[in-house]
Structures are given as structure tokens and as C-alpha cells.
N, C-alpha and C positions, 0 to 999 in steps of 0.2 A: 448856546441857546440863546435865542430873542427873549431878551427880558420882557416885551411889551405881551407878548401872549401868556405870561403867568400874572400879572400885575395889574392891578385895577386902576381905573383912571385915577381916582382918589389917590394912591401910593404914588403915581406919577407924579401927580400935582403937588403931593406934601414934599417929593425928592426935589423938584424942579425950585420949592419956593420956600420951605421951611427951611428942610435938612441943605440948602445951598444957603441960606440966610445963617445959617451956623456956621457956615468957612468950609463943610466937606463938599467935595464932588457928589452932588445929587442921582446923576448918572452912573458913578461906581457905588456908592450905597444900595442905588434899585438894582442893579446890577448882580450886585453881590447876595441880597436878600431875595432875587427871582431864582440864584441857582441854587440857596437854600431851598427855597419853595419845592421846586421839583424835586427834591429829596426827602422831604419828609412827608407824613401823614397827618389826616387832621387838623386841628387847630392847634398851633404853635405861637407862642411869644418868643423871640429870638433878641438876645439882648446882640445887639452890632457893636457894640462898643463904649466906652464911657470917655467923655474928651475931657481934657486935663482942666478945664477952666473952671473958676466956681459957678456956682446953679444961679442962672440968669444970664449969664456972659453972652448965651448965644442969639437968642430971640426975644425978642418983646412979650411977646404972647406966651412964653411957657418959661420957665424957672427949671426946666431939665437939664441934666447934662447927662443922661443915660438914652443911647440911640436905640430905640427898640422898632424890631419889624413884626408885623401881628399876620402870620400866615394861615388860610383855611381853604380847605381842599385842594394844594399845591398851587396857592395865589397870594400874593401877597397884597392885603386887603390895606395896609397902612402902615406907614413909616412916622414915629413919634418921638419927642423929646421927654422922658419921665426922668423924676429926683432920686437919687442914690440911696435916697433914705424911706422912698416907697417902698411896700410889699411888692413883690416880685411874685407872687404866689399866683397858679393858676386861675383858683375862683377871681381875684382881682382885676388879673387881666382879660379875664372871659374865655381862657382855652384851655384845652386838653392839659397842655404840659407847657413847663418855661426849658430852653434853653440857652445856652450862652454859644458864641459862635466862636469856633477856634481860630487862631493862625494856622493857618499852613504852611 
């Protein structure tokens, strides 16, 4: 599947800037999120991974250590770093449901 077909330019920008600055492969993260986007319905927040370093070690504009993908209508609309102590409820993430990515 071509990840650019179900990702927004905003999500691509986040992957190639902030996520890459966190030391992860922005392209791989975006491809994984796009794969999930093709498999879920509605608006979903997906916890992609929890980073091992302390909060704030990754990106000077964020103190988050969890990588989240927000998916709406089969499209990745954004990727973000979020603190692990913030509530991960649908109402807080403005989605219908929250899920955790499972390793294959």
C-alpha cells in the first residue's frame, strides 16, 4: 500500500520533522500508521509506541514520550508525541476510540 494515499500532508510533515527528530524513522512510522489506517473505521487514536527515554528527551517542543497516530476516515491526519501520564481517553484525544498497536 502506498502510504501517501492515506496520509495528510500534515501527518507527513510531522513524520519527517518531529518524529525524525525523536530519533525514529519518520518514513517507517508513517508507513505503519498508514497500514493501520487502512484497517480501521471511524476516528481512532493509535498508540504506536512508548519511547524508552525520559519525557522531554526527544523534541524540544514536546515533553511527550508516547507516539500517537490520529486516524480519521482511513487517513492518518497527524502523528504526535504525548506524555504517558496524560489521559488516553477518546474524549481527550477527540476520537471515537483508542487502541494500541500490537507488534506482529
